[in-house]
C-alpha positions, 0 to 999 in steps of 0.5 A, a space after each residue: 500500500 502506497 502513501 497515496 492510496 493507489 496501491 492494492 489493499 488486499 492483494 499483491 502481484 503484477 499485471 498478468 500474474 496471479 495475485 497473492 491474497 493477504 486477507 480472507 474475503 470473509 474477514 473483510 466482510 465481517 463486522 468490526 466487532 468480529 475483527 473485520 472491516 464491516 464491508 458486508 456481503 452482497 448476499 446478506 444485503 440482497 436477503 435483507 431487501 427480500 425480507 423487506 417485501 414480507 414486511 411491506 406485505 404484512 404492513 399493507 395487506 390491502 395494497 393493490 400489489 398484495 391483492 394481485 399476489 393473492 389472486 395468483 398465489 392464493 389468499 395466503 400468498 406466502 404470508 405464513 411461509 408455507 409456500 405458494 400455490 404456483 411457481 414464480 418470482 414471488 414463490 422464490 422470494 418466499 422460499 428465500 425468506 423461509 430459508 432465512 428463518 429455518 436456518 436461524 439467521 433471522 428469527 421467525 418472530 422478528 417481524 411482529 404486529 403491534 396492536 392498534 385497532 385490530 383491523 389487520 391482525 389475524 387473532 390466531 395466525 399472526 404473531 402479535 402476543 408473545 413470540 409465537 402465533 396463538 394458534 401454536 400456543 393454544 392449539 386446542 382452542 384454535 381447533 375449536 374456533 369456527 373462523 380461524 382467520 378471524 381478526 383481533 377486532 372480530 373477537 371484541 364486542 362492546 369492549 369484551 372478548 367474544 368467542 365463536 366456538 364449535 362446541 362449548 368450552 366447559 372444562 378440561 384442558 380447553 378451559 384451562 387454556 382459555 383461562 390462560 389466554 384471557 390472562 395473556 390478553 386481559 391487559 390489551 388495549 385496542 386503540 384507534 390507531 392503525 395496526 403496524 408491523 415492527 421489527 424486533 431486530 432494530 432499536 426503534 421497531 422500524 425495518 432497516 435494511 442496513 441493520 438487518 444486513 449486518 445481523 445476517 452477516 454476523 450470523 453467516 460469517 463466523 470469525 474469531 479475530 479480535 475486534 477491529 479498532 476503527 478510528 474516525 480521525 485517521 483516513 480510511 486507508 490508514 485504518 485499513 493499514 493498521 488493521 492489516 498490521 495488527 493481523 500481520 498481513 503486510 508484505 514484509 520479507 518473512 511473510 513473502 517467504 512464508 507464502 512461497 515467494 522466491 526472494 533474495 533475502 529475508 533479512 531486514 532491508 534497512 539494518 540487514 541484521 535480523 529477519 524482517 518480521 512484523 515486530 522487527 520492521 516496526 519496533 525492534 529495528 534500529 531505525 524504528 527504535 530511534 524514531 520511536 525514541 523521538 516520538 516518545 520524547 515529543 509526547 513526554 510519555 513514559 512508555 515501556 519498551 514494546 516489541 510488537 503490536 500486541 504489546 502496544 495494544 495491551 499497554 494502550 488498553 490499560 493506559 488510564 487517560 482521557 478520551 482526547 489523550 487516547 485519541 491523540 496517542 492512537 493517531 500518533 501511533 498510526 502516523 508513526 507506523 504509517 511513516 515507518 512502512 513508507 520509510 522501509 518502502 522508500 529504502 527498497 524502491 527509491 534510490 535515496 533514503 529518507 532521513 530519520 528526522 524527515 520521518 519524524 517531521 512527517 509524523 508530526 505533520 500527518 498526525 496534526 493534519 488528521 486531528 485538525 481536519 477530523 478531530 473535535 478539539 483543535 490544537 494550534 501547530 505551535 502547541 502541537 510541536 511543543 507537546 502533542 498530549 
């Protein structure tokens, strides 16, 4: 990855050659909490859009397009996800939605009714009270019901619950179920507002394609990486670079050799004394150590000698400081690693080496420009040079 961001982020290779993949695609798609970049998969995005069709169907059962679907596929039209009477595009959409529910990616009760006037909700077959339809919770009563497709408002007469049984419910388990049902619906208040469908997967009950997509991705993509630290102050390409650095997915010589590339030497191109690994290139190399010494002196921080990104992450997590100080410290850390990598690449591919003082000056300039353009609390350039924290 070059300083200008024009390099390849996740692959390496020449024009016609087969490129070397540094990051698994599933890691890129995974959310930040699962150690990915939160890109999200097109499959999950498409499934969330398909699932929204069912949300629209339940929310507007009297719409013209719903009536057309029912005339083609039957009155259920896939509402209960038991399939359609005929094949076609809608039947495939219903099949996909059923697969999401049966596979456990999206709970069946994630779309549920919120009772208003009871004019849209089927009393027995829709999910509106609890986590399942009443027909499955009170199956004996459902079999006794004459009109199994009755609405909630059909069961309320003069403010009281009214029933229409095939035979009287006088005793036994049916009477016990009826008493339990009355206890569940006793506190229900039927209002003049219109019934609506809410999503239990969102915080406000609305259907969000983005939120559902993330939920499906989290279920479909299994990832055990540590959560990704994404800093909004630094540029996106630097965030990706730091993510690759933490995962040890940068093309230093040890990684190139371990992936079967034939290279002249695996020694550090800067000091030529030790194997160029992740920890050596950014921490234990003599050039890197000298630059870190300058940075620590500028920040006026007593930081123990660190030899890897994991050690720095442990120290940073345990460091007791304000959010502003921690944000600035991370920006400086990212700018230092960014410039160390640029220093290393410049040494290999350019004829002239960058001087260490020039690297340090660039660290100060980059970190200040990122904070000034994206940070909430500004600091003057003079104060930044005196003490960054």
